[in-house]
C-alpha positions as CSV (number, residue, x, y, z in Angstrom):
1,X,-100.4,-89.7,-251.2
2,X,-100.1,-86.1,-251.9
3,X,-101.4,-86.2,-255.3
4,X,-104.6,-87.1,-253.6
5,X,-106.3,-83.4,-253.3
6,X,-108.4,-85.2,-250.2
7,X,-105.2,-85.9,-247.9
8,X,-103.5,-82.4,-246.8
9,X,-103.2,-84.3,-243.4
10,X,-104.5,-87.0,-241.1
11,X,-103.7,-89.6,-238.7
12,X,-102.1,-92.8,-239.8
13,X,-103.0,-96.1,-238.4
14,X,-101.1,-99.0,-239.8
15,X,-100.2,-102.5,-239.6
16,X,-96.9,-104.2,-240.8
17,X,-96.7,-107.9,-241.2
18,X,-93.2,-109.2,-242.6
19,X,-92.7,-107.1,-245.8
20,X,-96.7,-106.0,-246.2
21,X,-98.2,-103.0,-245.0
22,X,-101.7,-102.0,-244.7
23,X,-103.7,-99.2,-242.9
24,X,-105.9,-95.9,-243.0
25,X,-105.5,-92.1,-242.9
26,X,-108.3,-90.7,-240.7
27,X,-109.4,-87.2,-239.9
28,X,-109.4,-86.1,-236.4
29,X,-113.3,-87.0,-235.9
30,X,-112.1,-90.7,-237.0
31,X,-113.5,-90.9,-240.4
32,X,-111.3,-93.0,-243.0
33,X,-110.1,-90.1,-245.7
34,X,-108.2,-93.0,-247.6
35,X,-107.0,-97.0,-247.1
36,X,-103.5,-98.0,-248.4
37,X,-101.7,-100.9,-248.8
38,X,-98.1,-101.8,-249.8
39,X,-94.5,-103.5,-249.5
40,X,-91.6,-102.5,-247.2
41,X,-88.1,-103.0,-248.9
42,X,-85.3,-102.2,-246.2
43,X,-85.5,-98.7,-245.2
44,X,-88.1,-97.5,-248.4
45,X,-91.9,-98.8,-248.9
46,X,-94.3,-98.1,-251.6
47,X,-97.8,-99.2,-252.6
48,X,-101.1,-98.1,-253.8
49,X,-104.2,-96.0,-251.9
50,X,-107.5,-95.8,-252.8
51,X,-109.2,-92.2,-251.2
52,X,-112.6,-91.8,-249.6
53,X,-113.8,-90.4,-253.3
54,X,-112.3,-93.5,-255.0
55,X,-109.3,-92.0,-256.5
56,X,-106.8,-94.7,-256.6
57,X,-102.9,-93.6,-256.8
58,X,-99.5,-94.9,-255.8
59,X,-97.5,-94.1,-253.1
60,X,-93.8,-94.2,-251.6
61,X,-91.3,-93.5,-248.8
62,X,-87.9,-93.4,-248.8
63,X,-87.0,-93.5,-245.4
64,X,-86.8,-89.8,-244.5
65,X,-88.9,-87.8,-242.2
66,X,-91.2,-84.5,-243.5
């Protein structure tokens, strides 16, 4: 989600059910900055997000830390 100018940092709340991943990124006040959904595949994940401005994009995680 690094392409979204609204998401420099935030708190992640997520849910995993089988291979499905979904959740939200919240600011320190608990306001939703973005929602996301995706699929876990082995040690990686990828999917789509929508930020609070309505921008839609893709995200991925390769299992490595920051």
